[in-house]
N, CA, C, O and CB atoms as a CASP TS submission, in Angstrom:
PFRMAT TS
TARGET T0000
AUTHOR 0000-0000-0000
METHOD Language model
MODEL 1
PARENT N/A
ATOM      1  N   UNK     1      -1.693  -8.994   4.430  1.00  0.00           N
ATOM      2  CA  UNK     1      -1.387  -7.904   3.529  1.00  0.00           C
ATOM      3  C   UNK     1      -1.347  -8.464   2.106  1.00  0.00           C
ATOM      4  O   UNK     1      -0.813  -9.546   1.861  1.00  0.00           O
ATOM      5  CB  UNK     1      -0.037  -7.215   3.911  1.00  0.00           C
ATOM      6  N   UNK     2      -1.918  -7.710   1.190  1.00  0.00           N
ATOM      7  CA  UNK     2      -1.917  -8.076  -0.221  1.00  0.00           C
ATOM      8  C   UNK     2      -1.438  -6.878  -1.033  1.00  0.00           C
ATOM      9  O   UNK     2      -1.758  -5.729  -0.730  1.00  0.00           O
ATOM     10  CB  UNK     2      -3.334  -8.538  -0.686  1.00  0.00           C
ATOM     11  N   UNK     3      -0.670  -7.174  -2.061  1.00  0.00           N
ATOM     12  CA  UNK     3      -0.258  -6.134  -3.002  1.00  0.00           C
ATOM     13  C   UNK     3      -0.851  -6.488  -4.355  1.00  0.00           C
ATOM     14  O   UNK     3      -0.606  -7.570  -4.889  1.00  0.00           O
ATOM     15  CB  UNK     3       1.312  -6.002  -3.079  1.00  0.00           C
ATOM     16  N   UNK     4      -1.627  -5.575  -4.898  1.00  0.00           N
ATOM     17  CA  UNK     4      -2.220  -5.767  -6.220  1.00  0.00           C
ATOM     18  C   UNK     4      -1.627  -4.725  -7.151  1.00  0.00           C
ATOM     19  O   UNK     4      -1.508  -3.552  -6.798  1.00  0.00           O
ATOM     20  CB  UNK     4      -3.784  -5.660  -6.173  1.00  0.00           C
ATOM     21  N   UNK     5      -1.255  -5.170  -8.350  1.00  0.00           N
ATOM     22  CA  UNK     5      -0.694  -4.249  -9.339  1.00  0.00           C
ATOM     23  C   UNK     5      -1.588  -4.227 -10.569  1.00  0.00           C
ATOM     24  O   UNK     5      -1.963  -5.273 -11.100  1.00  0.00           O
ATOM     25  CB  UNK     5       0.757  -4.655  -9.723  1.00  0.00           C
ATOM     26  N   UNK     6      -1.921  -3.032 -11.010  1.00  0.00           N
ATOM     27  CA  UNK     6      -2.740  -2.822 -12.193  1.00  0.00           C
ATOM     28  C   UNK     6      -1.856  -2.169 -13.258  1.00  0.00           C
ATOM     29  O   UNK     6      -1.552  -0.980 -13.155  1.00  0.00           O
ATOM     30  CB  UNK     6      -4.003  -1.938 -11.868  1.00  0.00           C
ATOM     31  N   UNK     7      -1.429  -2.942 -14.304  1.00  0.00           N
ATOM     32  CA  UNK     7      -0.499  -2.414 -15.297  1.00  0.00           C
ATOM     33  C   UNK     7      -0.992  -1.146 -15.995  1.00  0.00           C
ATOM     34  O   UNK     7      -0.214  -0.230 -16.259  1.00  0.00           O
ATOM     35  CB  UNK     7      -0.222  -3.462 -16.323  1.00  0.00           C
ATOM     36  N   UNK     8      -2.270  -1.106 -16.285  1.00  0.00           N
ATOM     37  CA  UNK     8      -2.829   0.099 -16.884  1.00  0.00           C
ATOM     38  C   UNK     8      -3.892   0.593 -15.929  1.00  0.00           C
ATOM     39  O   UNK     8      -5.026   0.115 -15.970  1.00  0.00           O
ATOM     40  CB  UNK     8      -3.414  -0.165 -18.325  1.00  0.00           C
ATOM     41  N   UNK     9      -3.561   1.519 -15.091  1.00  0.00           N
ATOM     42  CA  UNK     9      -2.732   2.713 -15.218  1.00  0.00           C
ATOM     43  C   UNK     9      -1.455   2.733 -14.367  1.00  0.00           C
ATOM     44  O   UNK     9      -1.132   3.778 -13.802  1.00  0.00           O
ATOM     45  CB  UNK     9      -3.544   3.886 -14.870  1.00  0.00           C
ATOM     46  N   UNK    10      -0.719   1.622 -14.255  1.00  0.00           N
ATOM     47  CA  UNK    10       0.525   1.559 -13.473  1.00  0.00           C
ATOM     48  C   UNK    10       0.291   1.979 -12.021  1.00  0.00           C
ATOM     49  O   UNK    10       0.929   2.899 -11.509  1.00  0.00           O
ATOM     50  CB  UNK    10       1.603   2.455 -14.111  1.00  0.00           C
ATOM     51  N   UNK    11      -0.645   1.275 -11.373  1.00  0.00           N
ATOM     52  CA  UNK    11      -1.029   1.598 -10.000  1.00  0.00           C
ATOM     53  C   UNK    11      -0.898   0.369  -9.119  1.00  0.00           C
ATOM     54  O   UNK    11      -1.299  -0.728  -9.509  1.00  0.00           O
ATOM     55  CB  UNK    11      -2.467   2.144  -9.946  1.00  0.00           C
ATOM     56  N   UNK    12      -0.335   0.554  -7.928  1.00  0.00           N
ATOM     57  CA  UNK    12      -0.237  -0.518  -6.937  1.00  0.00           C
ATOM     58  C   UNK    12      -1.182  -0.213  -5.789  1.00  0.00           C
ATOM     59  O   UNK    12      -1.318   0.932  -5.359  1.00  0.00           O
ATOM     60  CB  UNK    12       1.224  -0.680  -6.421  1.00  0.00           C
ATOM     61  N   UNK    13      -1.830  -1.257  -5.305  1.00  0.00           N
ATOM     62  CA  UNK    13      -2.722  -1.145  -4.159  1.00  0.00           C
ATOM     63  C   UNK    13      -2.205  -2.101  -3.094  1.00  0.00           C
ATOM     64  O   UNK    13      -2.177  -3.313  -3.307  1.00  0.00           O
ATOM     65  CB  UNK    13      -4.217  -1.464  -4.547  1.00  0.00           C
ATOM     66  N   UNK    14      -1.798  -1.565  -1.955  1.00  0.00           N
ATOM     67  CA  UNK    14      -1.315  -2.372  -0.834  1.00  0.00           C
ATOM     68  C   UNK    14      -2.439  -2.418   0.194  1.00  0.00           C
ATOM     69  O   UNK    14      -2.758  -1.408   0.821  1.00  0.00           O
ATOM     70  CB  UNK    14       0.021  -1.781  -0.212  1.00  0.00           C
ATOM     71  N   UNK    15      -3.039  -3.598   0.363  1.00  0.00           N
ATOM     72  CA  UNK    15      -4.173  -3.761   1.269  1.00  0.00           C
ATOM     73  C   UNK    15      -3.692  -4.349   2.590  1.00  0.00           C
ATOM     74  O   UNK    15      -3.053  -5.400   2.614  1.00  0.00           O
ATOM     75  CB  UNK    15      -5.262  -4.664   0.635  1.00  0.00           C
ATOM     76  N   UNK    16      -3.998  -3.673   3.675  1.00  0.00           N
ATOM     77  CA  UNK    16      -3.597  -4.121   5.000  1.00  0.00           C
ATOM     78  C   UNK    16      -4.730  -4.811   5.741  1.00  0.00           C
ATOM     79  O   UNK    16      -4.486  -5.589   6.663  1.00  0.00           O
ATOM     80  CB  UNK    16      -3.097  -2.954   5.810  1.00  0.00           C
ATOM     81  N   UNK    17      -5.964  -4.533   5.345  1.00  0.00           N
ATOM     82  CA  UNK    17      -7.136  -5.099   6.002  1.00  0.00           C
ATOM     83  C   UNK    17      -8.281  -5.155   4.999  1.00  0.00           C
ATOM     84  O   UNK    17      -8.218  -4.524   3.944  1.00  0.00           O
ATOM     85  CB  UNK    17      -7.536  -4.267   7.257  1.00  0.00           C
ATOM     86  N   UNK    18      -9.316  -5.902   5.324  1.00  0.00           N
ATOM     87  CA  UNK    18     -10.497  -5.985   4.459  1.00  0.00           C
ATOM     88  C   UNK    18     -11.532  -4.915   4.788  1.00  0.00           C
ATOM     89  O   UNK    18     -12.588  -4.868   4.157  1.00  0.00           O
ATOM     90  CB  UNK    18     -11.130  -7.359   4.577  1.00  0.00           C
ATOM     91  N   UNK    19     -11.247  -4.060   5.761  1.00  0.00           N
ATOM     92  CA  UNK    19     -12.183  -3.000   6.136  1.00  0.00           C
ATOM     93  C   UNK    19     -12.355  -2.010   4.986  1.00  0.00           C
ATOM     94  O   UNK    19     -11.491  -1.881   4.118  1.00  0.00           O
ATOM     95  CB  UNK    19     -11.694  -2.267   7.403  1.00  0.00           C
ATOM     96  N   UNK    20     -13.488  -1.320   5.003  1.00  0.00           N
ATOM     97  CA  UNK    20     -13.737  -0.272   4.017  1.00  0.00           C
ATOM     98  C   UNK    20     -13.052   1.020   4.442  1.00  0.00           C
ATOM     99  O   UNK    20     -12.995   1.349   5.627  1.00  0.00           O
ATOM    100  CB  UNK    20     -15.250  -0.044   3.834  1.00  0.00           C
ATOM    101  N   UNK    21     -12.539   1.739   3.464  1.00  0.00           N
ATOM    102  CA  UNK    21     -11.956   3.038   3.748  1.00  0.00           C
ATOM    103  C   UNK    21     -13.038   4.065   4.038  1.00  0.00           C
ATOM    104  O   UNK    21     -14.107   4.048   3.428  1.00  0.00           O
ATOM    105  CB  UNK    21     -11.089   3.497   2.585  1.00  0.00           C
ATOM    106  N   UNK    22     -12.753   4.945   4.961  1.00  0.00           N
ATOM    107  CA  UNK    22     -13.681   6.007   5.347  1.00  0.00           C
ATOM    108  C   UNK    22     -13.200   7.357   4.817  1.00  0.00           C
ATOM    109  O   UNK    22     -13.998   8.215   4.441  1.00  0.00           O
ATOM    110  CB  UNK    22     -13.838   6.059   6.879  1.00  0.00           C
ATOM    111  N   UNK    23     -11.879   7.522   4.798  1.00  0.00           N
ATOM    112  CA  UNK    23     -11.281   8.789   4.379  1.00  0.00           C
ATOM    113  C   UNK    23      -9.983   8.508   3.642  1.00  0.00           C
ATOM    114  O   UNK    23      -9.229   7.611   4.021  1.00  0.00           O
ATOM    115  CB  UNK    23     -11.031   9.721   5.596  1.00  0.00           C
ATOM    116  N   UNK    24      -9.721   9.272   2.592  1.00  0.00           N
ATOM    117  CA  UNK    24      -8.469   9.160   1.844  1.00  0.00           C
ATOM    118  C   UNK    24      -7.635  10.402   2.097  1.00  0.00           C
ATOM    119  O   UNK    24      -8.122  11.529   2.005  1.00  0.00           O
ATOM    120  CB  UNK    24      -8.733   8.971   0.321  1.00  0.00           C
ATOM    121  N   UNK    25      -6.362  10.173   2.420  1.00  0.00           N
ATOM    122  CA  UNK    25      -5.430  11.294   2.634  1.00  0.00           C
ATOM    123  C   UNK    25      -4.272  11.178   1.653  1.00  0.00           C
ATOM    124  O   UNK    25      -3.751  10.090   1.406  1.00  0.00           O
ATOM    125  CB  UNK    25      -4.901  11.317   4.107  1.00  0.00           C
ATOM    126  N   UNK    26      -3.885  12.311   1.105  1.00  0.00           N
ATOM    127  CA  UNK    26      -2.737  12.339   0.209  1.00  0.00           C
ATOM    128  C   UNK    26      -1.474  12.397   1.058  1.00  0.00           C
ATOM    129  O   UNK    26      -1.272  13.340   1.823  1.00  0.00           O
ATOM    130  CB  UNK    26      -2.811  13.551  -0.777  1.00  0.00           C
ATOM    131  N   UNK    27      -0.633  11.392   0.919  1.00  0.00           N
ATOM    132  CA  UNK    27       0.625  11.324   1.672  1.00  0.00           C
ATOM    133  C   UNK    27       1.694  12.147   0.954  1.00  0.00           C
ATOM    134  O   UNK    27       2.414  12.928   1.575  1.00  0.00           O
ATOM    135  CB  UNK    27       1.094   9.846   1.843  1.00  0.00           C
ATOM    136  N   UNK    28       1.783  11.962  -0.336  1.00  0.00           N
ATOM    137  CA  UNK    28       2.655  12.750  -1.195  1.00  0.00           C
ATOM    138  C   UNK    28       2.065  12.660  -2.599  1.00  0.00           C
ATOM    139  O   UNK    28       1.059  11.983  -2.813  1.00  0.00           O
ATOM    140  CB  UNK    28       4.158  12.237  -1.149  1.00  0.00           C
ATOM    141  N   UNK    29       2.684  13.335  -3.541  1.00  0.00           N
ATOM    142  CA  UNK    29       2.161  13.276  -4.897  1.00  0.00           C
ATOM    143  C   UNK    29       2.139  11.825  -5.370  1.00  0.00           C
ATOM    144  O   UNK    29       3.176  11.162  -5.372  1.00  0.00           O
ATOM    145  CB  UNK    29       3.005  14.154  -5.854  1.00  0.00           C
ATOM    146  N   UNK    30       0.983  11.333  -5.766  1.00  0.00           N
ATOM    147  CA  UNK    30       0.771   9.979  -6.288  1.00  0.00           C
ATOM    148  C   UNK    30       0.734   8.886  -5.229  1.00  0.00           C
ATOM    149  O   UNK    30       0.727   7.706  -5.581  1.00  0.00           O
ATOM    150  CB  UNK    30       1.839   9.659  -7.262  1.00  0.00           C
ATOM    151  N   UNK    31       0.712   9.232  -3.946  1.00  0.00           N
ATOM    152  CA  UNK    31       0.602   8.234  -2.873  1.00  0.00           C
ATOM    153  C   UNK    31      -0.540   8.646  -1.950  1.00  0.00           C
ATOM    154  O   UNK    31      -0.566   9.756  -1.419  1.00  0.00           O
ATOM    155  CB  UNK    31       1.953   8.100  -2.071  1.00  0.00           C
ATOM    156  N   UNK    32      -1.486   7.721  -1.775  1.00  0.00           N
ATOM    157  CA  UNK    32      -2.688   8.004  -0.988  1.00  0.00           C
ATOM    158  C   UNK    32      -2.912   6.908   0.046  1.00  0.00           C
ATOM    159  O   UNK    32      -2.676   5.730  -0.226  1.00  0.00           O
ATOM    160  CB  UNK    32      -3.923   8.137  -1.906  1.00  0.00           C
ATOM    161  N   UNK    33      -3.367   7.299   1.225  1.00  0.00           N
ATOM    162  CA  UNK    33      -3.674   6.355   2.302  1.00  0.00           C
ATOM    163  C   UNK    33      -5.169   6.392   2.575  1.00  0.00           C
ATOM    164  O   UNK    33      -5.748   7.463   2.758  1.00  0.00           O
ATOM    165  CB  UNK    33      -2.867   6.688   3.594  1.00  0.00           C
ATOM    166  N   UNK    34      -5.786   5.229   2.601  1.00  0.00           N
ATOM    167  CA  UNK    34      -7.187   5.121   2.998  1.00  0.00           C
ATOM    168  C   UNK    34      -7.232   4.686   4.453  1.00  0.00           C
ATOM    169  O   UNK    34      -6.564   3.732   4.852  1.00  0.00           O
ATOM    170  CB  UNK    34      -7.968   4.118   2.083  1.00  0.00           C
ATOM    171  N   UNK    35      -8.033   5.401   5.244  1.00  0.00           N
ATOM    172  CA  UNK    35      -8.157   5.140   6.675  1.00  0.00           C
ATOM    173  C   UNK    35      -9.584   4.721   6.995  1.00  0.00           C
ATOM    174  O   UNK    35     -10.526   5.112   6.305  1.00  0.00           O
ATOM    175  CB  UNK    35      -7.757   6.385   7.502  1.00  0.00           C
ATOM    176  N   UNK    36      -9.738   3.912   8.061  1.00  0.00           N
ATOM    177  CA  UNK    36     -11.082   3.568   8.515  1.00  0.00           C
ATOM    178  C   UNK    36     -11.596   4.680   9.433  1.00  0.00           C
ATOM    179  O   UNK    36     -10.932   5.702   9.602  1.00  0.00           O
ATOM    180  CB  UNK    36     -11.090   2.188   9.250  1.00  0.00           C
ATOM    181  N   UNK    37     -12.770   4.482  10.022  1.00  0.00           N
ATOM    182  CA  UNK    37     -13.371   5.529  10.863  1.00  0.00           C
ATOM    183  C   UNK    37     -12.543   5.836  12.104  1.00  0.00           C
ATOM    184  O   UNK    37     -12.664   6.924  12.667  1.00  0.00           O
ATOM    185  CB  UNK    37     -14.767   5.117  11.284  1.00  0.00           C
ATOM    186  N   UNK    38     -11.700   4.895  12.542  1.00  0.00           N
ATOM    187  CA  UNK    38     -10.839   5.117  13.707  1.00  0.00           C
ATOM    188  C   UNK    38      -9.454   5.611  13.310  1.00  0.00           C
ATOM    189  O   UNK    38      -8.547   5.655  14.141  1.00  0.00           O
ATOM    190  CB  UNK    38     -10.712   3.836  14.514  1.00  0.00           C
ATOM    191  N   UNK    39      -9.287   5.983  12.040  1.00  0.00           N
ATOM    192  CA  UNK    39      -8.028   6.478  11.476  1.00  0.00           C
ATOM    193  C   UNK    39      -6.930   5.423  11.434  1.00  0.00           C
ATOM    194  O   UNK    39      -5.747   5.759  11.468  1.00  0.00           O
ATOM    195  CB  UNK    39      -7.548   7.661  12.269  1.00  0.00           C
ATOM    196  N   UNK    40      -7.313   4.146  11.361  1.00  0.00           N
ATOM    197  CA  UNK    40      -6.355   3.065  11.146  1.00  0.00           C
ATOM    198  C   UNK    40      -6.141   2.890   9.643  1.00  0.00           C
ATOM    199  O   UNK    40      -7.067   3.066   8.851  1.00  0.00           O
ATOM    200  CB  UNK    40      -6.852   1.732  11.798  1.00  0.00           C
ATOM    201  N   UNK    41      -4.924   2.546   9.264  1.00  0.00           N
ATOM    202  CA  UNK    41      -4.587   2.373   7.856  1.00  0.00           C
ATOM    203  C   UNK    41      -5.305   1.160   7.276  1.00  0.00           C
ATOM    204  O   UNK    41      -5.231   0.062   7.827  1.00  0.00           O
ATOM    205  CB  UNK    41      -3.071   2.229   7.681  1.00  0.00           C
ATOM    206  N   UNK    42      -5.993   1.367   6.168  1.00  0.00           N
ATOM    207  CA  UNK    42      -6.693   0.295   5.463  1.00  0.00           C
ATOM    208  C   UNK    42      -5.875  -0.132   4.248  1.00  0.00           C
ATOM    209  O   UNK    42      -5.617  -1.320   4.059  1.00  0.00           O
ATOM    210  CB  UNK    42      -8.116   0.748   5.035  1.00  0.00           C
ATOM    211  N   UNK    43      -5.467   0.837   3.420  1.00  0.00           N
ATOM    212  CA  UNK    43      -4.633   0.524   2.266  1.00  0.00           C
ATOM    213  C   UNK    43      -3.870   1.750   1.789  1.00  0.00           C
ATOM    214  O   UNK    43      -4.162   2.880   2.179  1.00  0.00           O
ATOM    215  CB  UNK    43      -5.484  -0.035   1.132  1.00  0.00           C
ATOM    216  N   UNK    44      -2.891   1.497   0.942  1.00  0.00           N
ATOM    217  CA  UNK    44      -2.118   2.549   0.284  1.00  0.00           C
ATOM    218  C   UNK    44      -2.279   2.384  -1.216  1.00  0.00           C
ATOM    219  O   UNK    44      -2.248   1.267  -1.731  1.00  0.00           O
ATOM    220  CB  UNK    44      -0.610   2.499   0.696  1.00  0.00           C
ATOM    221  N   UNK    45      -2.448   3.481  -1.905  1.00  0.00           N
ATOM    222  CA  UNK    45      -2.486   3.481  -3.360  1.00  0.00           C
ATOM    223  C   UNK    45      -1.271   4.244  -3.854  1.00  0.00           C
ATOM    224  O   UNK    45      -1.018   5.372  -3.433  1.00  0.00           O
ATOM    225  CB  UNK    45      -3.811   4.109  -3.902  1.00  0.00           C
ATOM    226  N   UNK    46      -0.517   3.614  -4.759  1.00  0.00           N
ATOM    227  CA  UNK    46       0.671   4.248  -5.330  1.00  0.00           C
ATOM    228  C   UNK    46       0.455   4.354  -6.832  1.00  0.00           C
ATOM    229  O   UNK    46       0.467   3.349  -7.543  1.00  0.00           O
ATOM    230  CB  UNK    46       1.984   3.439  -4.995  1.00  0.00           C
ATOM    231  N   UNK    47       0.260   5.568  -7.305  1.00  0.00           N
ATOM    232  CA  UNK    47       0.116   5.806  -8.734  1.00  0.00           C
ATOM    233  C   UNK    47       1.499   5.900  -9.361  1.00  0.00           C
ATOM    234  O   UNK    47       2.457   6.312  -8.706  1.00  0.00           O
ATOM    235  CB  UNK    47      -0.704   7.094  -9.008  1.00  0.00           C
ATOM    236  N   UNK    48       1.602   5.517 -10.632  1.00  0.00           N
ATOM    237  CA  UNK    48       2.894   5.460 -11.330  1.00  0.00           C
ATOM    238  C   UNK    48       3.848   4.588 -10.507  1.00  0.00           C
ATOM    239  O   UNK    48       4.971   4.991 -10.204  1.00  0.00           O
ATOM    240  CB  UNK    48       3.494   6.905 -11.547  1.00  0.00           C
ATOM    241  N   UNK    49       3.384   3.401 -10.158  1.00  0.00           N
ATOM    242  CA  UNK    49       4.061   2.535  -9.190  1.00  0.00           C
ATOM    243  C   UNK    49       5.458   2.100  -9.615  1.00  0.00           C
ATOM    244  O   UNK    49       6.344   1.986  -8.768  1.00  0.00           O
ATOM    245  CB  UNK    49       3.230   1.322  -8.943  1.00  0.00           C
ATOM    246  N   UNK    50       5.675   1.859 -10.883  1.00  0.00           N
ATOM    247  CA  UNK    50       7.016   1.436 -11.312  1.00  0.00           C
ATOM    248  C   UNK    50       8.035   2.543 -11.110  1.00  0.00           C
ATOM    249  O   UNK    50       9.193   2.277 -10.791  1.00  0.00           O
ATOM    250  CB  UNK    50       7.001   1.009 -12.781  1.00  0.00           C
ATOM    251  N   UNK    51       7.607   3.776 -11.294  1.00  0.00           N
ATOM    252  CA  UNK    51       8.501   4.920 -11.118  1.00  0.00           C
ATOM    253  C   UNK    51       8.587   5.347  -9.664  1.00  0.00           C
ATOM    254  O   UNK    51       9.683   5.526  -9.133  1.00  0.00           O
ATOM    255  CB  UNK    51       8.036   6.087 -11.970  1.00  0.00           C
ATOM    256  N   UNK    52       7.433   5.512  -9.011  1.00  0.00           N
ATOM    257  CA  UNK    52       7.383   6.067  -7.658  1.00  0.00           C
ATOM    258  C   UNK    52       7.551   5.038  -6.555  1.00  0.00           C
ATOM    259  O   UNK    52       8.017   5.374  -5.466  1.00  0.00           O
ATOM    260  CB  UNK    52       6.097   6.774  -7.461  1.00  0.00           C
ATOM    261  N   UNK    53       7.186   3.806  -6.812  1.00  0.00           N
ATOM    262  CA  UNK    53       7.189   2.811  -5.748  1.00  0.00           C
ATOM    263  C   UNK    53       8.214   1.716  -5.905  1.00  0.00           C
ATOM    264  O   UNK    53       8.285   0.817  -5.067  1.00  0.00           O
ATOM    265  CB  UNK    53       5.867   2.203  -5.652  1.00  0.00           C
ATOM    266  N   UNK    54       9.018   1.767  -6.966  1.00  0.00           N
ATOM    267  CA  UNK    54      10.009   0.724  -7.178  1.00  0.00           C
ATOM    268  C   UNK    54       9.378  -0.653  -7.347  1.00  0.00           C
ATOM    269  O   UNK    54       9.989  -1.660  -6.988  1.00  0.00           O
ATOM    270  CB  UNK    54      10.981   0.702  -6.030  1.00  0.00           C
ATOM    271  N   UNK    55       8.168  -0.707  -7.886  1.00  0.00           N
ATOM    272  CA  UNK    55       7.452  -1.974  -7.987  1.00  0.00           C
ATOM    273  C   UNK    55       8.178  -2.981  -8.861  1.00  0.00           C
ATOM    274  O   UNK    55       7.996  -4.186  -8.684  1.00  0.00           O
ATOM    275  CB  UNK    55       6.068  -1.742  -8.530  1.00  0.00           C
ATOM    276  N   UNK    56       8.974  -2.533  -9.773  1.00  0.00           N
ATOM    277  CA  UNK    56       9.697  -3.439 -10.660  1.00  0.00           C
ATOM    278  C   UNK    56      10.662  -4.332  -9.892  1.00  0.00           C
ATOM    279  O   UNK    56      11.135  -5.329 -10.438  1.00  0.00           O
ATOM    280  CB  UNK    56      10.453  -2.648 -11.713  1.00  0.00           C
ATOM    281  N   UNK    57      10.970  -3.998  -8.630  1.00  0.00           N
ATOM    282  CA  UNK    57      11.871  -4.808  -7.826  1.00  0.00           C
ATOM    283  C   UNK    57      11.226  -5.240  -6.513  1.00  0.00           C
ATOM    284  O   UNK    57      11.918  -5.392  -5.507  1.00  0.00           O
ATOM    285  CB  UNK    57      13.149  -4.043  -7.548  1.00  0.00           C
ATOM    286  N   UNK    58       9.916  -5.437  -6.513  1.00  0.00           N
ATOM    287  CA  UNK    58       9.185  -5.799  -5.301  1.00  0.00           C
ATOM    288  C   UNK    58       9.619  -7.172  -4.797  1.00  0.00           C
ATOM    289  O   UNK    58       9.747  -8.117  -5.575  1.00  0.00           O
ATOM    290  CB  UNK    58       7.673  -5.784  -5.562  1.00  0.00           C
ATOM    291  N   UNK    59       9.844  -7.271  -3.487  1.00  0.00           N
ATOM    292  CA  UNK    59      10.143  -8.556  -2.854  1.00  0.00           C
ATOM    293  C   UNK    59       9.555  -8.549  -1.448  1.00  0.00           C
ATOM    294  O   UNK    59       9.154  -7.507  -0.930  1.00  0.00           O
ATOM    295  CB  UNK    59      11.686  -8.829  -2.815  1.00  0.00           C
ATOM    296  N   UNK    60       9.512  -9.715  -0.852  1.00  0.00           N
ATOM    297  CA  UNK    60       8.940  -9.872   0.484  1.00  0.00           C
ATOM    298  C   UNK    60       9.920 -10.674   1.330  1.00  0.00           C
ATOM    299  O   UNK    60      10.464 -11.679   0.873  1.00  0.00           O
ATOM    300  CB  UNK    60       7.538 -10.574   0.429  1.00  0.00           C
ATOM    301  N   UNK    61      10.142 -10.232   2.555  1.00  0.00           N
ATOM    302  CA  UNK    61      11.023 -10.952   3.465  1.00  0.00           C
ATOM    303  C   UNK    61      10.407 -10.923   4.845  1.00  0.00           C
ATOM    304  O   UNK    61      10.094  -9.855   5.371  1.00  0.00           O
ATOM    305  CB  UNK    61      12.452 -10.340   3.479  1.00  0.00           C
ATOM    306  N   UNK    62      10.230 -12.099   5.437  1.00  0.00           N
ATOM    307  CA  UNK    62       9.704 -12.183   6.798  1.00  0.00           C
ATOM    308  C   UNK    62      10.874 -12.300   7.762  1.00  0.00           C
ATOM    309  O   UNK    62      11.752 -13.143   7.581  1.00  0.00           O
ATOM    310  CB  UNK    62       8.726 -13.390   6.957  1.00  0.00           C
ATOM    311  N   UNK    63      10.885 -11.458   8.783  1.00  0.00           N
ATOM    312  CA  UNK    63      11.948 -11.452   9.777  1.00  0.00           C
ATOM    313  C   UNK    63      11.411 -12.091  11.049  1.00  0.00           C
ATOM    314  O   UNK    63      10.450 -11.601  11.641  1.00  0.00           O
ATOM    315  CB  UNK    63      12.468 -10.004  10.048  1.00  0.00           C
ATOM    316  N   UNK    64      12.027 -13.171  11.461  1.00  0.00           N
ATOM    317  CA  UNK    64      11.604 -13.858  12.671  1.00  0.00           C
ATOM    318  C   UNK    64      12.311 -13.259  13.880  1.00  0.00           C
ATOM    319  O   UNK    64      13.449 -12.801  13.779  1.00  0.00           O
ATOM    320  CB  UNK    64      11.889 -15.367  12.570  1.00  0.00           C
ATOM    321  N   UNK    65      11.638 -13.266  15.010  1.00  0.00           N
ATOM    322  CA  UNK    65      12.219 -12.734  16.245  1.00  0.00           C
ATOM    323  C   UNK    65      13.375 -13.624  16.694  1.00  0.00           C
ATOM    324  O   UNK    65      13.326 -14.846  16.559  1.00  0.00           O
ATOM    325  CB  UNK    65      11.144 -12.631  17.364  1.00  0.00           C
ATOM    326  N   UNK    66      14.401 -12.996  17.223  1.00  0.00           N
ATOM    327  CA  UNK    66      15.542 -13.740  17.751  1.00  0.00           C
ATOM    328  C   UNK    66      15.233 -14.247  19.148  1.00  0.00           C
ATOM    329  O   UNK    66      14.602 -13.553  19.946  1.00  0.00           O
ATOM    330  CB  UNK    66      16.808 -12.864  17.766  1.00  0.00           C
ATOM    331  N   UNK    67      15.673 -15.439  19.435  1.00  0.00           N
ATOM    332  CA  UNK    67      15.483 -15.985  20.784  1.00  0.00           C
ATOM    333  C   UNK    67      16.632 -15.539  21.677  1.00  0.00           C
ATOM    334  O   UNK    67      17.786 -15.491  21.250  1.00  0.00           O
ATOM    335  CB  UNK    67      15.388 -17.537  20.751  1.00  0.00           C
ATOM    336  N   UNK    68      16.301 -15.216  22.919  1.00  0.00           N
ATOM    337  CA  UNK    68      17.361 -14.777  23.834  1.00  0.00           C
ATOM    338  C   UNK    68      17.784 -15.889  24.755  1.00  0.00           C
ATOM    339  O   UNK    68      18.666 -15.696  25.591  1.00  0.00           O
ATOM    340  CB  UNK    68      16.906 -13.581  24.650  1.00  0.00           C
TER
END
């Protein structure tokens, strides 16, 4: 997964795969999902990312499975 931020026009692109998008669906105002031909998520586009996506406080945390 990669997150790319474009300051002008304040847009974030969250890429989940290198596949090409086949169809774009509007999830909510300013949030769009690109799907492949099998309707798997390819990426998310968040417009006005600092306001709508909280990009100003972006962080990453990996959670490891607990051993039993």
